[in-house]
C-alpha positions as CSV (number, residue, x, y, z in Angstrom):
1,X,106.8,-207.0,6.0
2,X,110.3,-206.1,7.2
3,X,111.8,-207.6,4.0
4,X,109.4,-205.5,1.9
5,X,110.6,-202.4,3.7
6,X,114.2,-203.3,3.0
7,X,113.4,-204.0,-0.6
8,X,111.8,-200.6,-0.9
9,X,114.8,-198.9,0.7
10,X,117.1,-200.7,-1.8
11,X,115.1,-199.8,-4.9
12,X,113.9,-196.3,-4.0
13,X,117.2,-194.4,-4.6
14,X,117.6,-196.1,-7.9
15,X,114.1,-195.1,-9.1
16,X,114.7,-191.5,-7.9
17,X,117.9,-191.1,-9.9
18,X,116.4,-192.7,-13.0
19,X,113.5,-190.3,-12.9
20,X,115.9,-187.4,-12.4
21,X,118.1,-188.2,-15.3
22,X,115.1,-189.0,-17.5
23,X,113.7,-185.5,-16.8
24,X,117.0,-183.9,-17.6
25,X,116.7,-185.2,-21.1
26,X,115.0,-182.0,-22.2
27,X,114.7,-182.1,-26.0
28,X,114.1,-185.7,-27.1
29,X,113.2,-188.4,-24.6
30,X,114.6,-191.8,-25.0
31,X,112.1,-194.6,-25.7
32,X,111.2,-196.8,-22.6
33,X,112.2,-199.9,-24.6
34,X,115.8,-198.6,-25.0
35,X,116.0,-197.4,-21.4
36,X,114.8,-200.8,-20.2
37,X,117.4,-202.5,-22.3
38,X,120.1,-200.4,-20.7
39,X,118.8,-201.0,-17.2
40,X,118.6,-204.8,-17.7
41,X,122.0,-204.6,-19.3
42,X,123.3,-203.1,-16.1
43,X,121.9,-206.0,-14.1
44,X,123.6,-208.4,-16.6
45,X,126.9,-206.5,-16.1
46,X,127.0,-207.9,-12.6
47,X,127.5,-211.4,-13.9
48,X,130.1,-210.1,-16.4
49,X,131.8,-208.4,-13.4
50,X,131.9,-211.8,-11.5
51,X,133.7,-213.4,-14.5
52,X,136.2,-210.6,-14.7
53,X,136.9,-210.6,-11.0
54,X,137.4,-214.4,-11.1
55,X,139.9,-214.0,-13.9
56,X,141.7,-211.2,-11.9
57,X,141.9,-213.4,-8.8
58,X,143.2,-216.3,-10.8
59,X,146.0,-214.1,-12.2
60,X,147.1,-212.7,-8.9
61,X,146.5,-215.9,-6.9
62,X,147.4,-215.7,-3.2
63,X,150.0,-212.9,-3.5
64,X,150.2,-210.3,-0.7
65,X,148.9,-207.8,-3.2
66,X,145.4,-209.4,-3.0
67,X,145.2,-208.5,0.7
68,X,145.7,-204.7,0.1
69,X,143.0,-202.1,0.2
70,X,144.1,-201.0,-3.3
71,X,143.4,-204.5,-4.7
72,X,139.9,-204.6,-3.1
73,X,138.9,-201.1,-4.2
74,X,140.4,-201.1,-7.7
75,X,141.0,-204.7,-8.8
76,X,137.8,-206.1,-7.2
77,X,135.5,-203.1,-7.6
78,X,136.4,-200.0,-9.6
79,X,138.1,-201.6,-12.6
80,X,136.1,-204.7,-13.3
81,X,132.7,-203.1,-12.5
82,X,133.2,-200.1,-14.8
83,X,134.7,-202.3,-17.5
84,X,131.7,-204.6,-17.4
85,X,129.3,-201.6,-17.7
86,X,131.4,-200.2,-20.5
87,X,131.3,-203.5,-22.4
88,X,127.5,-203.7,-21.9
89,X,127.2,-200.1,-23.3
90,X,129.2,-200.9,-26.3
91,X,127.3,-204.1,-26.9
92,X,123.7,-202.9,-26.4
93,X,123.7,-199.1,-26.8
94,X,126.5,-197.9,-29.1
95,X,124.8,-198.9,-32.3
96,X,121.2,-198.3,-31.0
97,X,119.5,-195.9,-33.5
98,X,118.1,-193.9,-30.5
99,X,121.6,-193.0,-29.4
100,X,121.5,-189.9,-31.6
101,X,122.3,-186.9,-29.5
102,X,124.9,-185.9,-27.0
103,X,122.9,-186.2,-23.8
104,X,121.9,-189.8,-24.7
105,X,125.3,-191.1,-23.6
106,X,124.7,-189.9,-20.1
107,X,121.2,-191.2,-20.0
108,X,122.1,-194.7,-21.1
109,X,125.3,-195.0,-19.1
110,X,123.5,-193.9,-15.9
111,X,120.7,-196.4,-16.6
112,X,123.3,-199.2,-17.0
113,X,125.0,-198.0,-13.8
114,X,121.7,-197.9,-11.9
115,X,120.7,-201.4,-13.1
116,X,124.0,-202.6,-11.7
117,X,123.5,-200.7,-8.5
118,X,119.9,-201.9,-8.1
119,X,120.7,-205.6,-8.0
120,X,123.9,-205.0,-5.9
121,X,121.9,-202.8,-3.5
122,X,119.2,-205.4,-3.0
123,X,121.8,-208.0,-2.1
124,X,123.5,-205.8,0.4
125,X,120.4,-204.4,2.0
126,X,118.7,-207.7,2.4
127,X,121.9,-209.2,3.9
128,X,122.9,-206.3,6.3
129,X,119.7,-204.5,7.1
130,X,118.2,-201.0,7.3
131,X,121.2,-199.0,8.3
132,X,123.2,-200.4,5.3
133,X,120.3,-199.4,3.1
134,X,120.3,-195.8,4.3
135,X,124.1,-195.5,3.9
136,X,124.1,-197.0,0.4
137,X,121.1,-194.8,-0.6
138,X,123.2,-191.7,0.2
139,X,126.6,-192.9,-1.1
140,X,126.8,-196.1,-3.1
141,X,123.8,-195.8,-5.4
142,X,124.6,-192.1,-6.2
143,X,128.2,-193.2,-6.8
144,X,127.2,-195.6,-9.5
145,X,125.0,-192.9,-11.0
146,X,127.9,-190.4,-11.1
147,X,130.3,-192.9,-12.5
148,X,127.8,-193.4,-15.3
149,X,127.6,-189.6,-15.9
150,X,131.4,-189.5,-16.2
151,X,131.5,-192.4,-18.6
152,X,128.5,-191.4,-20.6
153,X,129.8,-187.8,-21.1
154,X,132.9,-189.1,-22.9
155,X,131.1,-191.9,-24.8
156,X,128.8,-189.3,-26.3
157,X,131.9,-187.3,-27.4
158,X,133.3,-190.5,-28.9
159,X,130.1,-191.1,-30.8
160,X,129.7,-187.7,-32.3
161,X,133.4,-186.7,-32.7
162,X,134.8,-189.8,-34.5
163,X,138.1,-188.1,-35.2
164,X,138.9,-188.4,-31.4
165,X,136.9,-191.6,-30.8
166,X,139.6,-193.8,-29.3
167,X,140.8,-191.0,-27.0
168,X,137.3,-190.3,-25.7
169,X,136.4,-194.0,-25.3
170,X,139.5,-194.6,-23.2
171,X,139.0,-191.4,-21.2
172,X,135.4,-192.3,-20.4
173,X,136.4,-195.8,-19.2
174,X,139.4,-194.6,-17.3
175,X,137.6,-191.7,-15.6
176,X,134.9,-194.0,-14.3
177,X,137.4,-196.6,-13.2
178,X,139.5,-194.0,-11.3
179,X,136.6,-192.3,-9.7
180,X,135.0,-195.6,-8.6
181,X,138.3,-197.0,-7.3
182,X,139.2,-193.8,-5.3
183,X,135.6,-193.7,-4.0
184,X,135.9,-197.3,-2.6
185,X,139.5,-196.8,-1.5
186,X,138.8,-193.8,0.7
187,X,135.9,-195.6,2.4
188,X,137.9,-198.9,2.9
189,X,141.2,-197.5,4.1
190,X,139.7,-195.8,7.1
191,X,139.1,-199.1,8.8
192,X,142.8,-199.8,9.0
193,X,143.8,-196.4,10.5
194,X,143.5,-194.6,13.8
195,X,140.2,-192.8,14.4
196,X,141.8,-189.4,14.0
197,X,143.4,-190.2,10.6
198,X,140.4,-192.1,9.5
199,X,138.2,-189.1,10.3
200,X,140.4,-186.9,8.3
201,X,140.2,-189.3,5.3
202,X,136.4,-189.4,5.7
203,X,136.3,-185.6,5.4
204,X,138.5,-186.0,2.3
205,X,136.0,-188.5,0.9
206,X,133.1,-186.2,1.6
207,X,135.0,-183.3,-0.2
208,X,135.7,-185.6,-3.1
209,X,132.0,-186.7,-3.3
210,X,130.9,-183.1,-3.4
211,X,133.4,-182.4,-6.2
212,X,132.2,-185.5,-8.1
213,X,128.6,-184.2,-7.8
214,X,129.6,-180.8,-9.1
215,X,131.5,-182.3,-12.0
216,X,128.6,-184.6,-12.8
217,X,126.1,-181.8,-12.8
218,X,128.5,-179.7,-15.0
219,X,128.7,-182.6,-17.5
220,X,124.9,-183.0,-17.5
221,X,124.5,-179.3,-18.2
222,X,127.1,-179.3,-20.9
223,X,125.6,-182.2,-22.8
224,X,122.2,-180.6,-22.5
225,X,123.6,-177.6,-24.3
226,X,125.4,-179.8,-26.9
227,X,122.2,-181.6,-27.6
228,X,120.4,-178.3,-28.2
229,X,123.0,-177.1,-30.6
230,X,123.1,-180.5,-32.4
231,X,119.3,-180.4,-32.7
232,X,119.3,-176.9,-34.1
233,X,122.0,-177.9,-36.7
234,X,120.0,-181.0,-37.7
235,X,116.8,-179.0,-38.1
236,X,118.7,-176.3,-40.2
237,X,120.2,-179.0,-42.4
238,X,116.7,-180.5,-43.0
239,X,115.4,-177.1,-44.0
240,X,118.3,-176.6,-46.4
241,X,117.6,-180.0,-47.9
242,X,113.9,-179.1,-48.4
243,X,114.8,-175.9,-50.3
244,X,117.5,-177.6,-52.3
245,X,120.5,-176.0,-50.7
246,X,121.9,-179.3,-49.3
247,X,122.0,-182.9,-50.5
248,X,122.0,-184.3,-47.0
249,X,118.7,-185.1,-45.2
250,X,118.6,-185.8,-41.4
251,X,114.9,-186.6,-41.0
252,X,115.2,-184.7,-37.8
253,X,112.7,-185.5,-35.0
254,X,113.6,-182.2,-33.3
255,X,111.0,-180.2,-35.3
256,X,108.5,-180.6,-32.4
257,X,110.9,-179.6,-29.7
258,X,109.9,-177.1,-27.1
259,X,113.1,-175.0,-27.2
260,X,112.3,-173.3,-23.9
261,X,112.3,-176.7,-22.1
262,X,115.9,-176.3,-21.1
263,X,115.2,-173.0,-19.4
264,X,112.5,-174.5,-17.1
């Protein structure tokens, strides 16, 4: 019974955040099949991450660098984990026909991140217990969610603004890596410092976490707006095609949209 409780604590924050981002997709919901593919891809990203970390450890060997907090937070966590998620996104989602509006990048990137977080969270919570589950529910799982928002925001820009594709792809990957690495570094470095300095850094971490949430919510709102504009443009192009003013047809699925959904 206790292990079932731990399992519930590990999975619940993942489910809550998936439901949240799914409901934020106001105008054209993604099919469950594609969302499941992204989530399972996020789980698979853990095994890709293990391979990348093994390669990094082989490169650096037993050098003093491998004993630093920077190495553990960036080279063992932030960089390989976000790279593995990025590669899964490009492999499974980039060419998916359902990735057809701006908000979709955030939806799929967060589902990949939450798939990764789910398996990782189960392992940690079953190993270290209830208190670890509570802390990770408040920090680590939302962290993976927010890193996904950062990456997905720029991957959508890369998808629909091909003239700046390389720039946006690199920005999305780099932003997620940097945010993840700093997130872990601020948590890890406190253990090596005095309680006073560690406490100050923890306050810095909380400040940064709040800023990350604000930025993530800003990006969610912005891509909701971009999706609405994109949908209206596609619908207009379809109407122009039907009356012979355009030779390009979109076969838009946005004709049945409740345009007031975004205001509720």
